N, C-alpha and C positions, 0 to 999 in steps of 0.2 A: 626516539619518538617515531610513531607510525606516520606515514605519509597520508595525505587526504584521500587518495584513491584507495589505499588499504583500509582506511576507516570506513569509507563508503561500501566497500565489499563486505566488511564485517557487518555493517548495518543490514545489508541485504540478506546475508546468511542468517543473522539472528532473527530478522523479520520473518523468514521462511521457516525457521526451526520452531519446535514446540517448546523451547525453553523461554522463561520469562525474564531471566536476569543473566548477565554475563559481565565478568570483570577480568582485566588483564593488567599485569604489572611487569615492567621491564626497565631496568636501568634508571630508576627514580621516576618514571612516568607511569601514570595509572589511567586506565580507561574503564568506565563502568557503563553498561547499557541495560536499560529496563524497558519492558513492554508494558503499555497501558492500553488495552483494547485497540489493537491494530496500529498503535503509534509506538515508535522506538525513541527513547530519550537517551542521549549520549552525554556523559559527564567526563571530562578529561582534566587531569591534574598533573602538574609537573613538580612533585615534591619527592624528597629522598624517602626511600622505603627501607626500613631497617632489616626486615627478613622477607625478601620477595619469594623465596622458595616455599615458605609456609603459607603465604597468601594464595599461591597459585594452586595448591592441592585441592581446596574445596571447590574450585571452579569446575573441575572435571566431574564432580558428583551431581550437581543439580540437573544436568541434562537427562540422567538416568531416571531421576525422580519426578521430572517435570510432567505436568498434565497439560492437555490441549487447552488453549485459551478459550474463554466463553464465546468469543467472536467466531472462532473456527467451528464450534458446535452449532451456532446459529446458521452459518453458511451451509453446513451439511444438511440441516433439516429444511431450509427454505429453498435453496437453489434447484434441487432435482424436480420439484413440482412445476416450476416456471419453465424450465428448459425443455421438458418432454414434449411440449406442443410443437409439432412439425411445421405448422404454418407461421411460427414466430422465428425471426432471425435475431441474432444478438449483435450488438455493437460492443466490441470489447476494447479494453485499454491496450494500446500498443506499447506501453511502458509503465514503469513504476513511478508514481508521483501523486500529486494532490489534484483531485477533481474539482473543477469550478464550472458551474452551470451557466454563468454569465461572463461577459467580457470584463466587467468591473462591478463593484458592489452597488452602484447606483442604477445600473441597467437591468432590464428584465432578462430572463434566461434565454439562451439560444433556442431551445425547444421545450415544449411541455407536452404532457399527455394529450393525444388527439391531433397534434401537428403532423403535417405531411412533410417528409424529407426526401431529397434526391440523393444520388450517390455522392455528390460533392458538396452537400449541405454541411456546414459546420454545426456540430451538436453540442460541443463543450470544449473546455480547455483542460489540459493536464500539465501541471507545472512539475518539471523535473530539473533539479539543480539550477534553480532561478531562471529557467527558460520556460516561457509559456507557449505550449504547443497546441495549435488548433486541431481538433480531431474531427475528421469528416465521417459522415455516416457510412459510406461505401456500399449502402444498400438503399433501395427505394421503398417507400411505404409510409405507414402511419405509426407514430410512437405510441405504444400500448402501455409501457411502464418504464419508469426511471428507477433503476435498481440501486443507485448510490445517492448520497446526500452531498450538498455543497460543502466543500472543505474536507471531505473524507479522503483518506489515503486509498489509492487503488493499486492493485498488483498488475503485472504483465498478464494479459489474457483474461482479466477479470471482466465479466459482463457488466456493462454500465446501462444499456438500454435494451428493451425488447421492441422489435419492429414487426408489424404485420404487413406482409407484401400485398 
């Protein structure tokens, strides 16, 4: 069976790749991953596999035939318009994880459009591997736009906020 770290690395690779589905069978263990609009689902089973050699062959074919996900197409059409304005600075995600706009579900968001932020102002939380990381603005200015939604998965370097200096 694969170790947890190896599974995490596989999830990251599948998340970045243009394939929608991946499965792996080895010595009676089976792992299957599917993407659903920027979310990766992992299903793992430990059952005997009668013919693992035949099950592995189709796995190499889908990456060749895979199409870009609809979410990737949306990013390509939306992002360039917002980023081109030189007076706007981006606050980007320093890690892969889940974006949270507030410290807990009952509280209001850390920031909203129109709020002023300083370099050390906390603007959101990114959860990665059950650790909640407070993200600081690292720029001073006014929040012009929030580019991600609460609970959305964010990638390393993905813009989350636009700030006007």
